[in-house]
VMD Tcl script that builds the backbone (N, CA, C; Angstrom):
set m [mol new atoms 486]
animate dup $m
set s [atomselect $m all]
$s set {name element resname resid chain x y z} {
  {N N UNK 1 A 121.740 49.682 80.928}
  {CA C UNK 1 A 123.075 50.220 80.814}
  {C C UNK 1 A 123.108 51.520 81.594}
  {N N UNK 2 A 124.317 52.114 81.675}
  {CA C UNK 2 A 124.504 53.278 82.458}
  {C C UNK 2 A 124.451 54.515 81.684}
  {N N UNK 3 A 124.543 55.629 82.297}
  {CA C UNK 3 A 124.565 56.960 81.638}
  {C C UNK 3 A 125.791 57.008 80.718}
  {N N UNK 4 A 126.852 56.253 81.023}
  {CA C UNK 4 A 128.073 56.304 80.204}
  {C C UNK 4 A 127.932 55.598 78.891}
  {N N UNK 5 A 126.717 55.153 78.534}
  {CA C UNK 5 A 126.572 54.383 77.282}
  {C C UNK 5 A 125.879 55.257 76.248}
  {N N UNK 6 A 126.067 54.842 74.971}
  {CA C UNK 6 A 125.491 55.573 73.845}
  {C C UNK 6 A 124.857 54.604 72.917}
  {N N UNK 7 A 123.849 55.049 72.180}
  {CA C UNK 7 A 123.135 54.129 71.219}
  {C C UNK 7 A 123.803 54.255 69.875}
  {N N UNK 8 A 124.038 53.086 69.239}
  {CA C UNK 8 A 124.636 52.988 67.932}
  {C C UNK 8 A 123.870 51.991 67.091}
  {N N UNK 9 A 123.589 52.286 65.850}
  {CA C UNK 9 A 122.898 51.348 64.901}
  {C C UNK 9 A 121.602 50.883 65.508}
  {N N UNK 10 A 120.841 51.735 66.094}
  {CA C UNK 10 A 119.538 51.360 66.569}
  {C C UNK 10 A 119.556 50.762 67.981}
  {N N UNK 11 A 120.143 49.627 68.145}
  {CA C UNK 11 A 119.998 48.935 69.448}
  {C C UNK 11 A 121.364 48.471 70.050}
  {N N UNK 12 A 122.446 48.864 69.572}
  {CA C UNK 12 A 123.749 48.365 70.057}
  {C C UNK 12 A 124.351 49.418 70.985}
  {N N UNK 13 A 124.490 49.075 72.292}
  {CA C UNK 13 A 125.090 49.920 73.261}
  {C C UNK 13 A 126.582 49.768 73.254}
  {N N UNK 14 A 127.292 50.879 73.338}
  {CA C UNK 14 A 128.747 50.713 73.495}
  {C C UNK 14 A 129.203 51.825 74.464}
  {N N UNK 15 A 130.294 51.507 75.153}
  {CA C UNK 15 A 130.780 52.492 76.154}
  {C C UNK 15 A 131.477 53.700 75.539}
  {N N UNK 16 A 131.358 54.812 76.165}
  {CA C UNK 16 A 132.061 56.000 75.670}
  {C C UNK 16 A 133.089 56.363 76.680}
  {N N UNK 17 A 133.506 55.384 77.523}
  {CA C UNK 17 A 134.484 55.654 78.543}
  {C C UNK 17 A 135.931 55.169 78.173}
  {N N UNK 18 A 136.173 55.109 76.865}
  {CA C UNK 18 A 137.480 54.741 76.436}
  {C C UNK 18 A 137.681 53.322 75.973}
  {N N UNK 19 A 136.686 52.451 76.131}
  {CA C UNK 19 A 136.771 51.081 75.622}
  {C C UNK 19 A 136.394 51.116 74.186}
  {N N UNK 20 A 137.061 50.139 73.457}
  {CA C UNK 20 A 136.956 50.062 72.009}
  {C C UNK 20 A 135.869 49.048 71.639}
  {N N UNK 21 A 135.062 49.389 70.648}
  {CA C UNK 21 A 134.052 48.498 70.101}
  {C C UNK 21 A 134.578 48.058 68.700}
  {N N UNK 22 A 134.747 46.809 68.481}
  {CA C UNK 22 A 135.244 46.339 67.256}
  {C C UNK 22 A 134.166 46.223 66.177}
  {N N UNK 23 A 134.655 46.181 64.936}
  {CA C UNK 23 A 133.727 46.000 63.788}
  {C C UNK 23 A 133.033 44.652 63.945}
  {N N UNK 24 A 133.665 43.673 64.458}
  {CA C UNK 24 A 133.058 42.371 64.612}
  {C C UNK 24 A 131.857 42.406 65.581}
  {N N UNK 25 A 131.979 43.159 66.679}
  {CA C UNK 25 A 130.887 43.281 67.591}
  {C C UNK 25 A 129.676 43.957 66.912}
  {N N UNK 26 A 129.965 44.981 66.130}
  {CA C UNK 26 A 128.856 45.657 65.374}
  {C C UNK 26 A 128.290 44.656 64.434}
  {N N UNK 27 A 129.088 43.903 63.696}
  {CA C UNK 27 A 128.581 42.882 62.745}
  {C C UNK 27 A 127.747 41.821 63.425}
  {N N UNK 28 A 128.182 41.328 64.602}
  {CA C UNK 28 A 127.371 40.316 65.330}
  {C C UNK 28 A 126.060 40.904 65.735}
  {N N UNK 29 A 126.007 42.162 66.165}
  {CA C UNK 29 A 124.733 42.756 66.507}
  {C C UNK 29 A 123.853 42.906 65.290}
  {N N UNK 30 A 124.380 43.209 64.137}
  {CA C UNK 30 A 123.585 43.369 62.931}
  {C C UNK 30 A 123.027 41.960 62.530}
  {N N UNK 31 A 123.819 40.905 62.708}
  {CA C UNK 31 A 123.334 39.562 62.387}
  {C C UNK 31 A 122.165 39.214 63.350}
  {N N UNK 32 A 122.363 39.543 64.634}
  {CA C UNK 32 A 121.265 39.307 65.632}
  {C C UNK 32 A 119.993 40.053 65.197}
  {N N UNK 33 A 120.111 41.330 64.803}
  {CA C UNK 33 A 118.989 42.091 64.447}
  {C C UNK 33 A 118.296 41.545 63.209}
  {N N UNK 34 A 119.085 41.023 62.252}
  {CA C UNK 34 A 118.477 40.388 61.118}
  {C C UNK 34 A 117.757 39.083 61.479}
  {N N UNK 35 A 118.347 38.357 62.389}
  {CA C UNK 35 A 117.794 37.076 62.832}
  {C C UNK 35 A 116.451 37.324 63.599}
  {N N UNK 36 A 116.486 38.233 64.559}
  {CA C UNK 36 A 115.337 38.575 65.370}
  {C C UNK 36 A 115.496 39.986 65.833}
  {N N UNK 37 A 114.577 40.860 65.462}
  {CA C UNK 37 A 114.700 42.310 65.757}
  {C C UNK 37 A 114.487 42.589 67.264}
  {N N UNK 38 A 114.006 41.581 68.046}
  {CA C UNK 38 A 113.873 41.836 69.434}
  {C C UNK 38 A 115.138 41.550 70.240}
  {N N UNK 39 A 116.162 40.969 69.529}
  {CA C UNK 39 A 117.434 40.692 70.264}
  {C C UNK 39 A 118.399 41.859 70.206}
  {N N UNK 40 A 119.211 41.988 71.277}
  {CA C UNK 40 A 120.104 43.058 71.383}
  {C C UNK 40 A 121.368 42.547 72.051}
  {N N UNK 41 A 122.527 42.909 71.434}
  {CA C UNK 41 A 123.826 42.654 72.056}
  {C C UNK 41 A 124.228 43.754 72.957}
  {N N UNK 42 A 124.600 43.406 74.181}
  {CA C UNK 42 A 125.010 44.443 75.167}
  {C C UNK 42 A 126.392 44.068 75.717}
  {N N UNK 43 A 127.205 45.071 75.895}
  {CA C UNK 43 A 128.512 44.873 76.603}
  {C C UNK 43 A 128.279 45.311 78.063}
  {N N UNK 44 A 128.726 44.533 78.964}
  {CA C UNK 44 A 128.610 44.819 80.401}
  {C C UNK 44 A 129.888 45.446 80.865}
  {N N UNK 45 A 129.953 46.697 81.293}
  {CA C UNK 45 A 131.141 47.345 81.749}
  {C C UNK 45 A 131.666 46.627 82.918}
  {N N UNK 46 A 133.029 46.606 83.122}
  {CA C UNK 46 A 133.658 45.884 84.257}
  {C C UNK 46 A 133.131 46.444 85.608}
  {N N UNK 47 A 132.784 47.721 85.679}
  {CA C UNK 47 A 132.247 48.258 86.956}
  {C C UNK 47 A 130.909 47.657 87.306}
  {N N UNK 48 A 130.120 47.117 86.339}
  {CA C UNK 48 A 128.810 46.579 86.575}
  {C C UNK 48 A 128.821 45.089 86.672}
  {N N UNK 49 A 129.911 44.413 86.607}
  {CA C UNK 49 A 129.915 42.960 86.666}
  {C C UNK 49 A 130.926 42.420 87.740}
  {N N UNK 50 A 130.644 41.234 88.218}
  {CA C UNK 50 A 131.606 40.702 89.152}
  {C C UNK 50 A 132.713 40.014 88.348}
  {N N UNK 51 A 133.676 39.452 89.031}
  {CA C UNK 51 A 134.819 38.740 88.333}
  {C C UNK 51 A 134.378 37.537 87.636}
  {N N UNK 52 A 133.250 36.877 88.086}
  {CA C UNK 52 A 132.718 35.653 87.403}
  {C C UNK 52 A 131.805 35.948 86.269}
  {N N UNK 53 A 131.347 37.133 86.143}
  {CA C UNK 53 A 130.381 37.540 85.054}
  {C C UNK 53 A 131.159 37.593 83.736}
  {N N UNK 54 A 130.400 37.324 82.641}
  {CA C UNK 54 A 131.003 37.408 81.289}
  {C C UNK 54 A 130.704 38.776 80.709}
  {N N UNK 55 A 131.490 39.209 79.679}
  {CA C UNK 55 A 131.522 40.566 79.232}
  {C C UNK 55 A 130.319 40.935 78.347}
  {N N UNK 56 A 129.749 39.964 77.621}
  {CA C UNK 56 A 128.628 40.292 76.719}
  {C C UNK 56 A 127.370 39.454 77.075}
  {N N UNK 57 A 126.229 40.061 76.781}
  {CA C UNK 57 A 124.995 39.393 76.957}
  {C C UNK 57 A 124.065 39.737 75.793}
  {N N UNK 58 A 123.107 38.761 75.511}
  {CA C UNK 58 A 122.109 39.019 74.541}
  {C C UNK 58 A 120.767 39.136 75.293}
  {N N UNK 59 A 120.103 40.250 75.052}
  {CA C UNK 59 A 118.836 40.544 75.752}
  {C C UNK 59 A 117.765 40.536 74.720}
  {N N UNK 60 A 116.617 39.920 75.121}
  {CA C UNK 60 A 115.412 39.920 74.257}
  {C C UNK 60 A 114.467 40.939 74.811}
  {N N UNK 61 A 113.888 41.723 73.926}
  {CA C UNK 61 A 112.906 42.797 74.269}
  {C C UNK 61 A 111.582 42.435 73.570}
  {N N UNK 62 A 110.834 41.471 74.046}
  {CA C UNK 62 A 109.554 41.140 73.386}
  {C C UNK 62 A 108.563 42.244 73.616}
  {N N UNK 63 A 107.737 42.545 72.636}
  {CA C UNK 63 A 106.792 43.585 72.790}
  {C C UNK 63 A 105.748 43.216 73.887}
  {N N UNK 64 A 105.484 44.187 74.760}
  {CA C UNK 64 A 104.496 44.026 75.797}
  {C C UNK 64 A 105.014 43.148 76.975}
  {N N UNK 65 A 106.227 42.774 76.994}
  {CA C UNK 65 A 106.836 42.000 78.103}
  {C C UNK 65 A 108.096 42.559 78.569}
  {N N UNK 66 A 108.492 42.203 79.752}
  {CA C UNK 66 A 109.787 42.677 80.292}
  {C C UNK 66 A 110.963 42.048 79.574}
  {N N UNK 67 A 112.056 42.787 79.348}
  {CA C UNK 67 A 113.230 42.223 78.703}
  {C C UNK 67 A 113.858 41.162 79.628}
  {N N UNK 68 A 114.518 40.168 78.911}
  {CA C UNK 68 A 115.166 39.069 79.659}
  {C C UNK 68 A 116.414 38.653 78.950}
  {N N UNK 69 A 117.362 38.122 79.696}
  {CA C UNK 69 A 118.637 37.649 79.146}
  {C C UNK 69 A 118.427 36.345 78.429}
  {N N UNK 70 A 119.020 36.222 77.226}
  {CA C UNK 70 A 118.968 35.036 76.488}
  {C C UNK 70 A 120.198 34.168 76.730}
  {N N UNK 71 A 121.378 34.804 76.688}
  {CA C UNK 71 A 122.647 34.144 76.992}
  {C C UNK 71 A 123.764 35.124 77.238}
  {N N UNK 72 A 124.884 34.587 77.767}
  {CA C UNK 72 A 126.014 35.385 78.082}
  {C C UNK 72 A 127.218 34.739 77.393}
  {N N UNK 73 A 128.266 35.598 77.182}
  {CA C UNK 73 A 129.458 35.084 76.561}
  {C C UNK 73 A 130.677 35.951 76.826}
  {N N UNK 74 A 131.898 35.392 76.777}
  {CA C UNK 74 A 133.044 36.210 77.009}
  {C C UNK 74 A 133.425 37.143 75.867}
  {N N UNK 75 A 133.030 36.796 74.647}
  {CA C UNK 75 A 133.328 37.580 73.473}
  {C C UNK 75 A 132.076 37.679 72.623}
  {N N UNK 76 A 132.015 38.713 71.825}
  {CA C UNK 76 A 130.885 38.840 70.817}
  {C C UNK 76 A 131.400 38.224 69.527}
  {N N UNK 77 A 131.128 36.973 69.373}
  {CA C UNK 77 A 131.606 36.219 68.206}
  {C C UNK 77 A 130.597 35.184 67.812}
  {N N UNK 78 A 131.031 34.239 66.932}
  {CA C UNK 78 A 130.161 33.237 66.406}
  {C C UNK 78 A 129.684 32.274 67.480}
  {N N UNK 79 A 130.466 32.089 68.533}
  {CA C UNK 79 A 130.057 31.170 69.667}
  {C C UNK 79 A 128.792 31.717 70.337}
  {N N UNK 80 A 128.728 33.072 70.507}
  {CA C UNK 80 A 127.544 33.666 71.135}
  {C C UNK 80 A 126.327 33.485 70.201}
  {N N UNK 81 A 126.532 33.648 68.884}
  {CA C UNK 81 A 125.430 33.455 67.925}
  {C C UNK 81 A 124.927 32.002 67.976}
  {N N UNK 82 A 125.896 31.064 68.102}
  {CA C UNK 82 A 125.509 29.641 68.168}
  {C C UNK 82 A 124.631 29.362 69.386}
  {N N UNK 83 A 124.998 29.980 70.497}
  {CA C UNK 83 A 124.214 29.832 71.683}
  {C C UNK 83 A 122.774 30.378 71.516}
  {N N UNK 84 A 122.641 31.507 70.795}
  {CA C UNK 84 A 121.327 32.056 70.534}
  {C C UNK 84 A 120.501 31.096 69.618}
  {N N UNK 85 A 121.142 30.556 68.600}
  {CA C UNK 85 A 120.439 29.617 67.682}
  {C C UNK 85 A 120.009 28.376 68.449}
  {N N UNK 86 A 120.927 27.939 69.341}
  {CA C UNK 86 A 120.616 26.700 70.154}
  {C C UNK 86 A 119.438 27.018 71.104}
  {N N UNK 87 A 119.460 28.165 71.757}
  {CA C UNK 87 A 118.324 28.513 72.619}
  {C C UNK 87 A 117.033 28.662 71.933}
  {N N UNK 88 A 117.093 29.115 70.672}
  {CA C UNK 88 A 115.883 29.395 69.934}
  {C C UNK 88 A 115.201 28.094 69.462}
  {N N UNK 89 A 115.923 27.027 69.367}
  {CA C UNK 89 A 115.310 25.730 68.883}
  {C C UNK 89 A 115.041 24.705 69.970}
  {N N UNK 90 A 115.006 25.134 71.214}
  {CA C UNK 90 A 114.766 24.163 72.286}
  {C C UNK 90 A 113.494 23.397 72.150}
  {N N UNK 91 A 112.439 24.084 71.682}
  {CA C UNK 91 A 111.124 23.388 71.531}
  {C C UNK 91 A 110.858 22.912 70.122}
  {N N UNK 92 A 111.895 22.982 69.293}
  {CA C UNK 92 A 111.764 22.532 67.920}
  {C C UNK 92 A 111.884 21.040 67.750}
  {N N UNK 93 A 111.149 20.409 66.840}
  {CA C UNK 93 A 111.263 18.974 66.704}
  {C C UNK 93 A 112.587 18.593 66.057}
  {N N UNK 94 A 113.167 19.437 65.200}
  {CA C UNK 94 A 114.448 19.163 64.513}
  {C C UNK 94 A 115.505 19.939 65.185}
  {N N UNK 95 A 116.255 19.413 66.160}
  {CA C UNK 95 A 117.294 20.120 66.876}
  {C C UNK 95 A 118.671 19.955 66.175}
  {N N UNK 96 A 119.391 21.049 66.114}
  {CA C UNK 96 A 120.702 21.044 65.595}
  {C C UNK 96 A 121.716 20.997 66.747}
  {N N UNK 97 A 122.857 20.401 66.523}
  {CA C UNK 97 A 123.911 20.315 67.527}
  {C C UNK 97 A 124.590 21.736 67.648}
  {N N UNK 98 A 125.341 21.858 68.701}
  {CA C UNK 98 A 126.097 23.147 68.898}
  {C C UNK 98 A 127.022 23.383 67.729}
  {N N UNK 99 A 127.680 22.285 67.247}
  {CA C UNK 99 A 128.617 22.402 66.096}
  {C C UNK 99 A 127.837 22.888 64.886}
  {N N UNK 100 A 126.707 22.412 64.565}
  {CA C UNK 100 A 125.903 22.776 63.419}
  {C C UNK 100 A 125.479 24.287 63.579}
  {N N UNK 101 A 125.079 24.634 64.785}
  {CA C UNK 101 A 124.732 26.027 65.013}
  {C C UNK 101 A 125.937 26.948 64.838}
  {N N UNK 102 A 127.115 26.498 65.249}
  {CA C UNK 102 A 128.361 27.261 65.181}
  {C C UNK 102 A 128.684 27.408 63.732}
  {N N UNK 103 A 128.575 26.368 62.951}
  {CA C UNK 103 A 128.893 26.434 61.479}
  {C C UNK 103 A 127.858 27.419 60.819}
  {N N UNK 104 A 126.619 27.422 61.176}
  {CA C UNK 104 A 125.626 28.328 60.650}
  {C C UNK 104 A 125.987 29.813 61.019}
  {N N UNK 105 A 126.488 29.981 62.241}
  {CA C UNK 105 A 126.890 31.297 62.710}
  {C C UNK 105 A 128.114 31.778 61.864}
  {N N UNK 106 A 129.114 30.889 61.671}
  {CA C UNK 106 A 130.235 31.232 60.857}
  {C C UNK 106 A 129.841 31.569 59.423}
  {N N UNK 107 A 128.931 30.863 58.866}
  {CA C UNK 107 A 128.445 31.095 57.540}
  {C C UNK 107 A 127.736 32.503 57.381}
  {N N UNK 108 A 126.937 32.815 58.414}
  {CA C UNK 108 A 126.264 34.108 58.445}
  {C C UNK 108 A 127.246 35.281 58.606}
  {N N UNK 109 A 128.294 35.019 59.425}
  {CA C UNK 109 A 129.347 36.054 59.659}
  {C C UNK 109 A 130.091 36.325 58.359}
  {N N UNK 110 A 130.516 35.243 57.651}
  {CA C UNK 110 A 131.200 35.350 56.386}
  {C C UNK 110 A 130.331 36.081 55.338}
  {N N UNK 111 A 129.057 35.713 55.348}
  {CA C UNK 111 A 128.130 36.352 54.345}
  {C C UNK 111 A 127.990 37.816 54.676}
  {N N UNK 112 A 127.905 38.179 55.928}
  {CA C UNK 112 A 127.874 39.642 56.280}
  {C C UNK 112 A 129.124 40.376 55.909}
  {N N UNK 113 A 130.330 39.730 56.134}
  {CA C UNK 113 A 131.584 40.334 55.726}
  {C C UNK 113 A 131.615 40.547 54.200}
  {N N UNK 114 A 131.145 39.510 53.466}
  {CA C UNK 114 A 131.171 39.655 51.976}
  {C C UNK 114 A 130.228 40.755 51.535}
  {N N UNK 115 A 129.092 40.854 52.210}
  {CA C UNK 115 A 128.140 41.925 51.888}
  {C C UNK 115 A 128.769 43.327 52.097}
  {N N UNK 116 A 129.477 43.471 53.257}
  {CA C UNK 116 A 130.176 44.726 53.523}
  {C C UNK 116 A 131.235 45.046 52.535}
  {N N UNK 117 A 131.999 44.005 52.071}
  {CA C UNK 117 A 133.019 44.188 51.033}
  {C C UNK 117 A 132.370 44.597 49.727}
  {N N UNK 118 A 131.265 44.001 49.343}
  {CA C UNK 118 A 130.581 44.437 48.152}
  {C C UNK 118 A 130.119 45.834 48.176}
  {N N UNK 119 A 129.606 46.248 49.326}
  {CA C UNK 119 A 129.139 47.648 49.506}
  {C C UNK 119 A 130.374 48.574 49.329}
  {N N UNK 120 A 131.474 48.241 49.962}
  {CA C UNK 120 A 132.663 49.107 49.768}
  {C C UNK 120 A 133.100 49.144 48.352}
  {N N UNK 121 A 133.104 48.024 47.643}
  {CA C UNK 121 A 133.478 48.017 46.252}
  {C C UNK 121 A 132.510 48.855 45.415}
  {N N UNK 122 A 131.253 48.813 45.676}
  {CA C UNK 122 A 130.281 49.638 44.906}
  {C C UNK 122 A 130.498 51.086 45.207}
  {N N UNK 123 A 130.799 51.442 46.430}
  {CA C UNK 123 A 131.072 52.869 46.776}
  {C C UNK 123 A 132.318 53.295 46.009}
  {N N UNK 124 A 133.405 52.453 45.963}
  {CA C UNK 124 A 134.571 52.798 45.273}
  {C C UNK 124 A 134.333 52.984 43.793}
  {N N UNK 125 A 133.536 52.096 43.187}
  {CA C UNK 125 A 133.264 52.276 41.742}
  {C C UNK 125 A 132.450 53.492 41.494}
  {N N UNK 126 A 131.498 53.824 42.347}
  {CA C UNK 126 A 130.714 55.048 42.121}
  {C C UNK 126 A 131.627 56.281 42.265}
  {N N UNK 127 A 132.584 56.255 43.218}
  {CA C UNK 127 A 133.487 57.340 43.359}
  {C C UNK 127 A 134.393 57.507 42.142}
  {N N UNK 128 A 134.849 56.369 41.588}
  {CA C UNK 128 A 135.679 56.454 40.380}
  {C C UNK 128 A 134.932 57.001 39.232}
  {N N UNK 129 A 133.647 56.659 39.103}
  {CA C UNK 129 A 132.873 57.209 37.983}
  {C C UNK 129 A 132.576 58.651 38.099}
  {N N UNK 130 A 132.378 59.140 39.307}
  {CA C UNK 130 A 132.102 60.582 39.578}
  {C C UNK 130 A 133.381 61.417 39.508}
  {N N UNK 131 A 134.492 60.826 39.642}
  {CA C UNK 131 A 135.784 61.548 39.724}
  {C C UNK 131 A 136.166 62.115 38.364}
  {N N UNK 132 A 136.565 63.362 38.333}
  {CA C UNK 132 A 136.997 63.994 37.116}
  {C C UNK 132 A 138.492 64.089 36.958}
  {N N UNK 133 A 139.229 63.510 37.859}
  {CA C UNK 133 A 140.692 63.562 37.801}
  {C C UNK 133 A 141.220 62.615 36.703}
  {N N UNK 134 A 142.424 62.881 36.304}
  {CA C UNK 134 A 143.009 62.059 35.291}
  {C C UNK 134 A 143.613 60.829 35.865}
  {N N UNK 135 A 143.697 60.697 37.167}
  {CA C UNK 135 A 144.228 59.475 37.773}
  {C C UNK 135 A 143.447 59.316 39.115}
  {N N UNK 136 A 143.589 58.137 39.647}
  {CA C UNK 136 A 142.963 57.817 40.921}
  {C C UNK 136 A 143.798 56.795 41.644}
  {N N UNK 137 A 144.138 57.096 42.899}
  {CA C UNK 137 A 144.957 56.174 43.651}
  {C C UNK 137 A 144.047 55.532 44.729}
  {N N UNK 138 A 144.103 54.201 44.848}
  {CA C UNK 138 A 143.334 53.469 45.839}
  {C C UNK 138 A 144.205 52.374 46.389}
  {N N UNK 139 A 143.801 51.886 47.569}
  {CA C UNK 139 A 144.505 50.714 48.220}
  {C C UNK 139 A 143.641 49.507 48.015}
  {N N UNK 140 A 144.276 48.441 47.599}
  {CA C UNK 140 A 143.569 47.167 47.395}
  {C C UNK 140 A 143.516 46.450 48.768}
  {N N UNK 141 A 142.943 45.205 48.711}
  {CA C UNK 141 A 142.758 44.445 49.954}
  {C C UNK 141 A 144.043 44.076 50.592}
  {N N UNK 142 A 145.174 44.047 49.871}
  {CA C UNK 142 A 146.492 43.741 50.436}
  {C C UNK 142 A 147.204 44.971 50.943}
  {N N UNK 143 A 146.567 46.125 50.788}
  {CA C UNK 143 A 147.185 47.357 51.258}
  {C C UNK 143 A 148.109 48.008 50.269}
  {N N UNK 144 A 148.185 47.477 49.035}
  {CA C UNK 144 A 149.059 48.063 48.028}
  {C C UNK 144 A 148.355 49.262 47.363}
  {N N UNK 145 A 149.122 50.314 47.121}
  {CA C UNK 145 A 148.585 51.521 46.522}
  {C C UNK 145 A 148.542 51.281 45.002}
  {N N UNK 146 A 147.348 51.427 44.406}
  {CA C UNK 146 A 147.217 51.242 42.968}
  {C C UNK 146 A 146.833 52.565 42.332}
  {N N UNK 147 A 147.579 52.894 41.272}
  {CA C UNK 147 A 147.394 54.147 40.581}
  {C C UNK 147 A 146.629 53.851 39.270}
  {N N UNK 148 A 145.409 54.297 39.184}
  {CA C UNK 148 A 144.555 54.042 38.010}
  {C C UNK 148 A 144.594 55.258 37.110}
  {N N UNK 149 A 145.023 55.143 35.903}
  {CA C UNK 149 A 145.068 56.196 34.941}
  {C C UNK 149 A 143.822 56.137 34.001}
  {N N UNK 150 A 143.351 57.328 33.649}
  {CA C UNK 150 A 142.231 57.356 32.659}
  {C C UNK 150 A 142.887 57.390 31.253}
  {N N UNK 151 A 142.475 56.527 30.355}
  {CA C UNK 151 A 143.067 56.497 29.056}
  {C C UNK 151 A 143.003 57.758 28.232}
  {N N UNK 152 A 141.936 58.531 28.401}
  {CA C UNK 152 A 141.788 59.723 27.612}
  {C C UNK 152 A 142.767 60.832 27.971}
  {N N UNK 153 A 143.278 60.792 29.183}
  {CA C UNK 153 A 144.095 61.884 29.668}
  {C C UNK 153 A 145.643 61.566 29.526}
  {N N UNK 154 A 146.013 60.328 29.358}
  {CA C UNK 154 A 147.441 59.991 29.278}
  {C C UNK 154 A 147.638 59.135 28.001}
  {N N UNK 155 A 148.861 59.148 27.535}
  {CA C UNK 155 A 149.205 58.288 26.424}
  {C C UNK 155 A 149.228 56.825 26.830}
  {N N UNK 156 A 149.720 56.608 28.002}
  {CA C UNK 156 A 149.845 55.237 28.571}
  {C C UNK 156 A 148.516 54.704 29.065}
  {N N UNK 157 A 148.263 53.462 28.865}
  {CA C UNK 157 A 147.046 52.786 29.460}
  {C C UNK 157 A 147.430 51.746 30.436}
  {N N UNK 158 A 148.413 52.122 31.310}
  {CA C UNK 158 A 148.899 51.146 32.251}
  {C C UNK 158 A 148.334 51.384 33.639}
  {N N UNK 159 A 148.420 50.407 34.445}
  {CA C UNK 159 A 147.997 50.431 35.844}
  {C C UNK 159 A 149.235 50.127 36.663}
  {N N UNK 160 A 149.574 50.985 37.596}
  {CA C UNK 160 A 150.739 50.726 38.420}
  {C C UNK 160 A 150.408 50.283 39.781}
  {N N UNK 161 A 151.112 49.368 40.276}
  {CA C UNK 161 A 150.966 48.957 41.671}
  {C C UNK 161 A 152.247 49.431 42.454}
  {N N UNK 162 A 152.098 50.219 43.420}
  {CA C UNK 162 A 153.253 50.785 44.156}
  {C C UNK 162 A 153.614 49.890 45.272}
}
mol reanalyze $m
mol bondsrecalc $m
mol representation Tube
mol addrep $m
């Protein structure tokens, strides 16, 4: 990568030249790191690729060997993960089809999203327990503002959704 790149989450390079890195790209890289710690998702800046080149690549960094490209893709999504799974089983006696690899990638992505949601819920619960206020306002998954009252501080034991 170039000087215009920065390191995030250990091995994920992202541009600092105004391009946006989505949460999905970070999640895909985390799934790759969980799958094989030598794999790395890289974004190829438009200035470093031709018009035919794809925007993302997966690079393997085996210890004691030179890094090499595993696969390329237009987006950092489940399709790129499916390509990695497919490339990893080329010498395996039990080969899965691309569709099966894609379904496995979707399942891993959903599991990672659910794990992140659980972490957020645990952080929210810990914050509520530490809070000494008589009320607490939070937004639920639908974006609604919920006002939580503590029963000891108010006569009413109601929860309001704004």
